[in-house]
N, C-alpha and C positions, 0 to 999 in steps of 0.2 A: 795037063792042066785041069784043076778041079773046076766044076761048075756048081752054082748054088742057086737055090730058088729065089733068094732075096739077099739084100745087102745084110740084113739082120742075121740070116743063116750063115753067111760067110764070116761074119764077125764072131758068131758063136763057135764056128769050127776052129778059127784061128785061136780064140780064147781057150777052148778045150785042149788044143795042142800045147799052149803055153802052160796049162796045168800039168800036163805030162812032162814036158821039157824041164819044168822047174825042179822036178825031182832029181834031175842031174846036178842041180846046184844045192841039193839038200834042203830044198824049200818046199813048203806046202801051200799051194794056192787054193783057197776055198771060197772066193768070191766075197769075202768079208773086207770091210775097210782095213782091218789090221793086216790083211794079207798084202796090202799095197806097200807095207814096210818090207816085207819078204821080196816084193817085186823090185823095190828100189835097191835091195841088196844085190839082187841078180844083175840089175843094170849097172850098178857100181863096179861089179866084178867084170862084166863084159866091157865097160868103158876102159877099165885098167888094162885089159888084154888087147884092146884095139890098136894102140900105137905100135906094138910088136908085129901083130898079124892083122892089120886092118882088113875088114872084109871088103869084098867087092861091092860095087854099087847095088847089085842085085841081092847079095846076101844081107846087106844092111836094110834094104827095103823090106825084105822078108822078116827080119828081126823086128822092124818097126811095126809091121802089120800084126805080127804075133803078139808081142808084148803090149802094143797099143790097143789091140782088140781086147785083151784081158782087162787092161785099165779101164777102158770104156765100158766094158760089161759090168764091172764093179759099180761104176758111176750109174749106169742105166738101171741095174737091179735095185739100186738104193733110191734113186731119184726119178725114174722113168725116163722116157725119151725114145727117140727113133734114129736108127742108123741110116745114112745116106752117103753118097759120094758127091762131093762139092769141090769147087775150085778153092784153093787155099788163098786167103786174102793177099793181094799184092803179087801173087805168083801166077804162073801159067800152067799149073798142073792140078789135077783132081786128086783128092784124098779122102779117106775114110772119115766121116764127120758124124758126131753125135749131137743131136739137137735135143736140148733139155730146157723146158720152160722158157723158150725164147732165146736161149744161149746156145752158142755153138762151140763144141770142143773138138779139137783135132788131136785125138790121142796118138795116133801114129807120128805125128809131127813133134809132139811133146817127147815121145820116146827118142826120136831122132836127135832132138836137141840135147837130151840127157846123155846119149851115147857119144855125141860129137863135141858138145860144149863142156860137159863135165858137171861136177857136183853143184855148181851154181843153179843148175836146172833140176834139182832134186825133185823126184816125182812125188814123194810123200808130202813134202812141203806144198807143192803145187796142189795136190788133192785137198789138203786142209784149206787152202784158199778157195778152191772150187766148192767145197762143202759149205763153207761159210756163206758164200754168195748164193748157192742154191737153196740153202735153208732159210735165207732172207726173203725168197720169193713166196708170195702167198701160196699156202698149201705145199710148201717145199719140204717140210719135215716129214719125210716118208721113212718108215722103218722096214 
C-alpha cells in the first residue's frame, strides 16, 4: 500500500496514473479542460464494458479514485482549491473532496455515478456546470 505526505500528494499521484493509463484508451490527458472530453470518452467505454465484466467493489473504488483525482486536478489547476477527505453528504463513508471557493466537489463519487448510472451522469456536462458556477464566484475566472 502506498503512503503519501498529504491528500494533495495522493490525488496528484492518482491523477498522474490516470494520464498514463489513458494511453491504453488512445487518449491524451494533459490537465486541460478539453481533456475532460477525453476522460468522458474513457468513462463511457469503461461503463459499456461493466455489465459484462463488472469490476469488484475494490476495482471500482480504485477506478473512481484514479479518474476522479484526474478530474479534480483539472478543476483545481483551473480554479484553485484544496484536497481533503470528508464524509459524503448523507452517507457514512469518507471520500476524496475538493474544496473550491466554498464549494465542495466529490470527484470520485461523480466518476462512480458515471460508471454505474451511465450517460445521464456525463462528466463533461457536469464540468461545464461546475465551471459556470465557479466562474460566477468573485475572482473565480482563473486561467
